[in-house]
N, C-alpha and C positions, 0 to 999 in steps of 0.2 A: 291415593290409590289410582293413579293415572298412568301406571307403568304398562308397558306393552303386554305383559303376561296376564294382567287382570282384565284386559279389555277383550271382549268377544267380537271378532270380526264377522262381517257378513258371510264370508266363506265358511267360518266355523259354524255359524248358526245354520247355514244351508246343510252342511255335513251332519250336524246334530239332528236336524229335522229328518234327513234321509235315514239315519240310523234309528231314530225313534219309529219312523214308519216301518223300517225293516223289522224292528223288534215286535211291533204289533202284528205284522204279517206272520213272522215266525212263531209267535205265540198261538196263532190259529192253526198252525201246521202240526201241532202236537198230536200224538196218537197213544192209544192204550187206555186202560181203565183208570178210575180215580185212584186206585191203590198203586198202580205202576204206570204213570203217564210219562212218556218220553217227549220232551219239547226241545226247541232249538233257540228260543229267544235269548238265552244266555250268551249266544254268539254276538248279537248286536250290543248287549250290555258290556261284554268284554271289549268290543271295539270302541265303545264310548270311553271306557277307562283307558285303553291303550292310546287313543288319539288325544284325549282332552284332560286327563288327570282326575284326581279324586273329587275336587269341588264341582267342576263342570259336569263330570259324569254323574255325580250324585243328583244334581239339579235336573239334568236331562232325564235321568231315570225316574225321578219323581214326576216330571211332566209326562213321560211316557205312561206311567201308571195311571195318572189322573185322566189323561186323554183316552187311554185304552178303556178305562172303566166307563167313561161317558159315551164314547163313540162305538166301541165294540164290546159291550158287556158280555161276560161269559156265564151268565146265570146267577151270579151273586151280586150283592149290592156293595157300594163303596164302604170301605172300612179303613180308617186312618192308620191302623197298625200295619197293614200291607204297604201303605205308602211309605211309612217309616222303614220298613224292610227294603223297599226299593232304594231309598236314600242310602242306607247302610251298604247295600250290595254295590251300588254305583261307586261309593267311596272306596270300598275294598278293591274293586276292579281297578279303579284309577290309581290308588296307592301302590298296588302290586305290579301293575303293568306299564304305567306311564313312564316313558324314558328309561326303560329297563331292557336288558337283553332277554330275548325270548328263549326260554329253555323249558324242558319237560318239568324239571323240578319246580321252577317258579310258577308255571301253569298249574301244576298239581297243588301246590300250597295255596294258590289263589282260590281254586275251586274247593279245596278242603275248608278254607275259612268261610266261604259262602255257604257251603253245605252245613257246617257245624253251627255257625252263628246265625245265619239268616234262615235257611230252609228248615233245619232241625230245631233250632232254638226259638227264634222269634216267630216264625210262621206257625209252628205248633202251638205256641202261646196264644197267638191271635185266634186260631181255630178253637182252642179251649175256651177263650173268653166269649166267643160268639155262640158256641154250642153247649157250654157247660159240661161237656164230656171230660172226664178226668184226664189230666195232662199225660200221665203214664200210659193210659189206654190209647191215646192218640200217638204217643211217641214210638211205642214198640213196633207197630206196622210200618211207620215211616222210616225206621232205621234201615230196613232192607232196601227200600226204594232209594234212599239217599246214598247208600253204599253203591248201588248200581249207577246212579247218576254221577257220582264222583268219578267213576271209571270212564264212562262214555263222554262226559263233559270235558274231562281233562284231555282226552284224545282228540276230540273234535276242535276244541279251542286251541290246542297246541298246533294242529295242522293249519287252521285258518291264520293264526298269528304268525306262524313261521312263513307261510306263503306271502302274507302281507309284508312282513319284515324284509323279505328278499325281493319284493316287487317295487315298482315305482310309486305304489300307494302307501309306503311306509311312513310318510309324513303328510299332513294336510297343510297346504300353504306354500 
């Protein structure tokens, strides 16, 4: 495993660190109630996937989750399930966006996978495990929130990725 593609360069580590920091800042810029919270950290995770692929984006997103929980806690304690969700989300973003043509359809499918698998499925399961509230009772109110998130996240992520794809920042290195 000494090929160029498996080695992480200093430049890549620097960009990953910047995107992890951006993710933590964007996570603090969310607004709304717990029922309908609008956040923007998905943009940084999408950029990790776009630039680095599934494996590196998954690892970077796990690091972002752990660092964010330790340095900038948001009222809750560390739970390994959410770290697993971060791993899955980074892998999905990387698999769907890395070295792929930016399109509305691809962006929509990416956000749909994250919404269904991670946000609605896994994260609802973790909340159920932590609170013992019935899964269905948690799921029903989250469906409307996730439907709204699907729309705005697809639009914002597509705009950012299209801008980057057409700029000098389309590749790192």
